[in-house]
LUMLUM-889400 format. One record per residue (C-alpha): residue in three letters; x, y negated, z negated. Coordinates in steps of 0.25 Angstrom, whole numbers, padded with zeros to 4 digits, always signed. Each point is the difference from the previous one (the first is absolute). Layout:
% residues N
ALAXYZ
...
//
This chain:
% residues 330
MET+0000+0000+0000
LYS+0005-0014+0004
VAL-0001-0009-0012
ALA+0003-0015-0001
VAL+0002-0007-0013
VAL-0002-0015+0002
GLY+0007-0008-0010
ALA+0010+0011-0002
THR+0011-0008-0006
GLY-0010-0007-0011
MET-0003+0005-0014
VAL-0012+0008+0003
GLY+0006+0005+0014
THR+0012+0005-0007
VAL-0009+0008-0010
MET-0009+0005+0012
LEU+0013+0006+0006
LYS+0003+0007-0013
VAL-0014+0005-0002
LEU-0001+0006+0015
GLU+0013+0007-0003
GLU-0004+0005-0014
ARG-0013+0005+0004
ASN+0005+0006+0013
PHE-0009-0007+0009
PRO+0001+0006+0014
VAL+0009-0010+0007
THR+0006+0004+0013
GLU+0004-0014+0004
LEU+0002-0012-0010
ILE-0002-0014+0005
PRO+0005-0010-0010
VAL-0006-0014+0004
ALA+0005-0013-0006
SER+0002-0015+0004
ALA+0009-0004+0011
LYS+0011-0004-0010
SER+0000+0015-0004
GLU+0000+0006+0014
GLY+0010+0011+0001
LYS+0002+0002-0015
LYS+0002+0014-0004
LEU-0009+0007-0010
ALA+0002+0014-0005
PHE-0011+0011+0000
LYS+0001+0015-0002
GLY+0015-0001+0002
LYS-0001-0007+0013
GLU+0002-0015+0004
TYR-0011-0008+0007
ALA+0002-0014+0006
CYS-0011-0010-0003
VAL-0007-0005+0012
THR-0010-0012+0002
LEU-0015+0000+0000
PRO-0001-0001+0016
THR+0010+0012+0001
ALA-0008+0008-0010
VAL-0013-0002+0007
GLU+0007+0004+0014
MET+0004+0013-0008
LYS-0014+0004-0003
PRO+0001+0006-0013
ASP-0011+0010-0005
VAL-0001-0008-0013
ALA+0005-0014-0005
LEU+0001-0002-0015
PHE+0000-0016-0002
SER+0006-0008-0011
ALA+0004-0013+0006
GLY-0010-0010-0005
GLY-0014-0004+0004
ASP+0003-0009+0012
THR+0009+0011+0007
SER-0011+0010-0002
LEU-0011-0008+0006
GLU+0009-0003+0012
TRP+0006+0014+0002
ALA-0009+0011-0006
PRO-0010-0002+0012
LYS+0011+0001+0010
PHE+0005+0013-0006
ALA-0015+0005+0000
GLU-0001-0004+0015
VAL+0011+0010+0003
GLY-0007+0011-0008
THR+0008-0001-0013
THR-0007+0002-0013
VAL+0004-0012-0009
ILE-0001+0001-0015
ASP+0002-0014-0006
ASN+0005-0004-0013
SER-0003-0015+0001
SER-0013-0007-0004
ALA-0003-0003+0015
TRP-0011+0010+0003
ARG-0004+0005-0014
MET-0014-0008+0000
ASP-0002+0001+0015
PRO-0013+0007+0001
THR+0004+0008+0012
LYS+0012+0006-0007
LYS+0001+0011-0011
LEU+0007-0003-0014
VAL+0005+0013-0005
VAL+0005+0007-0012
PRO+0001+0014+0005
GLU-0004+0007-0013
ILE-0012-0008-0002
ASN-0006-0003+0014
GLY+0009+0006+0011
ASP-0012+0007+0006
VAL-0004-0013+0006
LEU+0011+0001+0010
THR-0003+0005+0015
SER+0009+0000+0012
GLU-0007-0013+0004
ASP+0008-0007-0011
LYS+0012-0006+0007
ILE+0003-0011-0010
ILE-0002+0005-0015
ALA+0002-0009-0012
ASN+0008+0003-0012
PRO-0006-0007-0013
ASN+0007-0009-0009
CYS+0009+0007-0010
SER-0008-0004-0012
THR-0013+0004+0006
ILE+0006+0014+0004
GLN+0004+0004-0014
MET-0014-0005-0006
VAL-0008+0007+0010
MET+0007+0013-0002
ALA-0004+0000-0014
LEU-0014-0007+0001
GLY-0005+0008+0013
PRO-0002+0013-0007
LEU-0006-0006-0012
HIS-0010-0008+0009
LYS-0005+0012+0006
LYS-0003+0006-0013
TYR-0005-0012-0009
ASN-0003-0011+0010
MET+0008-0013-0002
GLU-0008-0013-0003
ARG+0012-0009-0003
VAL+0015+0000+0000
ILE+0009-0010-0007
VAL+0014+0002+0003
SER+0013-0008-0004
THR+0013+0004+0007
TYR+0014-0001-0005
GLN+0008+0000+0013
SER+0015+0002+0003
VAL+0008-0010+0008
SER+0003+0011+0011
GLY-0015-0003+0004
THR+0005-0014+0004
GLY+0012+0005+0008
VAL+0015+0000+0000
LYS+0001-0015-0003
ALA-0008+0002-0013
VAL+0008+0012-0005
GLN+0013-0008+0003
GLN-0006-0011-0009
LEU-0002+0009-0011
GLU+0014+0006+0001
ASN+0006-0014+0000
GLU-0007-0004-0012
VAL+0004+0012-0008
ALA+0014-0002+0004
GLY-0001-0015-0003
ILE+0003-0004+0015
GLU-0007-0012+0007
GLY-0006+0004+0013
GLU-0012-0001+0010
MET-0014+0000-0007
ALA-0011+0009+0005
TYR-0009-0005-0010
PRO-0003-0014-0005
TYR+0005+0003-0014
PRO+0010+0010-0006
ILE-0005+0014-0001
GLY+0009+0006-0010
ARG-0006-0001-0014
ASN-0012-0005+0006
ALA-0014+0004+0006
LEU-0006-0007+0012
PRO-0015+0000+0002
HIS+0002-0002+0014
CYS+0001+0011+0011
ASP-0001-0005+0014
VAL-0006-0014+0003
PHE-0012-0006-0007
LEU-0013-0001+0007
GLU-0011-0011-0001
ASN-0008+0009-0010
GLY+0012-0001-0009
TYR+0004+0015+0002
THR+0012+0004+0007
LYS+0000+0008+0013
GLU+0006+0012-0008
GLU-0012-0001-0010
MET-0010+0000+0012
LYS+0006+0012+0006
LEU-0003+0008-0013
VAL-0014-0006+0001
LYS-0003+0004+0014
GLU+0008+0012+0004
PRO-0005+0010-0009
LYS-0014-0002+0005
LYS+0004+0003+0014
ILE+0008+0012-0004
LEU-0011+0006-0008
GLY-0011-0004+0010
ASP-0008-0006-0011
GLU-0003-0015-0002
SER-0009+0003-0013
PHE+0011-0002-0010
ASP+0007-0013-0004
VAL+0015-0003-0002
THR+0007-0012-0007
ALA+0015-0001+0000
THR+0012-0007-0006
ALA+0013+0003+0006
VAL+0013-0003-0008
ARG+0015+0001+0004
ILE+0009+0005-0010
PRO+0015+0002-0001
THR+0001+0015+0004
ALA+0008+0004+0012
GLY-0010+0010+0005
GLY-0014+0007-0003
HIS-0013-0007-0002
SER-0009+0002-0012
GLU-0015-0003-0002
SER-0009-0001-0012
VAL-0014+0004+0005
ASN-0013-0001-0007
VAL-0011+0007+0008
GLU-0015+0000-0004
PHE-0008+0012+0005
SER-0015+0002+0003
ASN+0001+0014-0007
ASP+0007+0004-0013
PHE+0013+0008-0001
GLU+0008+0009-0009
LEU+0014-0003-0001
ALA+0004+0014+0001
GLU-0007+0001+0014
VAL+0006-0013+0005
ARG+0014+0006-0003
GLU-0004+0013+0007
ILE-0005-0007+0012
LEU+0012-0009+0001
ALA+0010+0012-0002
ALA-0007+0007+0011
THR+0001-0011+0010
PRO+0012+0002+0010
GLY+0010-0010-0002
VAL-0004-0004-0014
ILE+0008+0003-0013
VAL-0006-0002-0013
GLN+0009-0005-0011
ASP-0009-0002-0012
ASN+0006+0004-0013
PRO+0001-0012-0009
ALA+0004+0008-0012
GLU+0013+0004+0007
ASN+0001-0013+0006
GLU-0003+0006+0014
TYR-0006-0011+0010
PRO+0003-0004+0014
MET+0012-0010+0002
PRO+0007-0005+0012
MET+0013+0007-0004
PHE-0008+0013+0001
ALA-0006-0003+0013
HIS+0013-0005+0007
GLU+0002+0007+0013
LYS-0012+0009-0002
ASP-0012+0002+0009
GLU-0010+0002-0010
VAL-0009-0009-0008
PHE+0001+0000-0015
VAL-0012-0002-0009
GLY-0001-0001-0015
ARG-0005-0008-0012
LEU-0014+0006+0003
ARG-0010-0005-0010
ARG-0014-0005-0002
ASP-0003-0015+0000
GLU-0006-0001-0013
SER-0007-0013+0003
LYS-0008+0005+0011
PRO-0008+0013+0004
ASN+0005+0009+0011
THR+0013-0008+0001
LEU+0014+0006+0002
ASN+0014-0006-0002
MET+0012+0005+0007
TRP+0014-0003+0004
ILE+0005+0003+0014
VAL+0014+0000+0005
ALA+0007+0003+0013
ASP+0012-0002+0008
ASN-0004-0012+0009
LEU+0010+0003+0011
ARG-0004+0015+0001
LYS-0015+0003-0002
GLY-0003-0015+0000
ALA+0006-0001+0014
ALA+0010+0010+0007
THR-0006+0013-0005
ASN-0014-0003+0002
THR+0003-0004+0015
VAL+0008+0013+0002
GLN-0012+0008-0007
ILE-0010-0006+0010
ALA+0009+0005+0012
GLU+0001+0013-0007
TYR-0015+0001-0001
LEU-0001-0003+0015
VAL+0010+0011+0003
GLU-0007+0010-0009
LYS-0014-0003+0006
GLY+0006+0001+0014
ILE-0003-0014+0003
LEU+0015-0003+0002
ALA+0007+0010+0007
//
């Protein structure tokens, strides 16, 4: 299978290559795609070296699948050009997520919506993916009415510049700032840009995307997204109100039986999800499961995942794997 990785030299693109190799995706020819300034740069994959090509060259090569992680503008311009030559595009940017003609997919939750007609498939926001992995199976059983989520997001979600800012601050070095304030020893209630309604774009992704993934507009979501000084891994405090009551033991059973979810919930032994446990893992970790004693049928939970893997690269590759498994991509 001829596989293009668009944005191959970037933070997520690098992880995509790693995940493709680790999961032994059936790559017969790799096409690493980068900007003109990186054209010709060699990248290692499965013991071989591949030279980066530009987008026009990659389109001419007609890959079977193109995994995009090069920003929304690039996706809007180039994804349709790949689709026109028969390539299936799986896009990691926000460009297509809320387009009603495109599917927004977390394979374990709604992979069955995909068909051979889907030539541009959207990968959800990193914070949305981990939340939906935990909430999807619980919604089926208990019917969610309202979700309140507060995120604690790592600097890697912003990109290389933000990771460098944190590293500089830890080392006491003055350097370029990705954020309007220091991030070390700080917390910024500011992920992405602010919108007219006072929420950030990141917060509104958390409001809108779960409804599309679950195919259900009947529940409400409100979000506060916060950037914290961790290098990688996003955490979420989630409060979910259901129509139906639940038993905590059954909630644990449902989550433990969900592919891709690991329950870490033993406070007596100080066992709970943390970014250090999720680092370089593909699973979503769920714990601190407890009733909200202030409201009936309401659950509190803590959800953690590696935002560059399940939150981005791994989910993208898993969509491609699903298409192969179902014979849609061959």
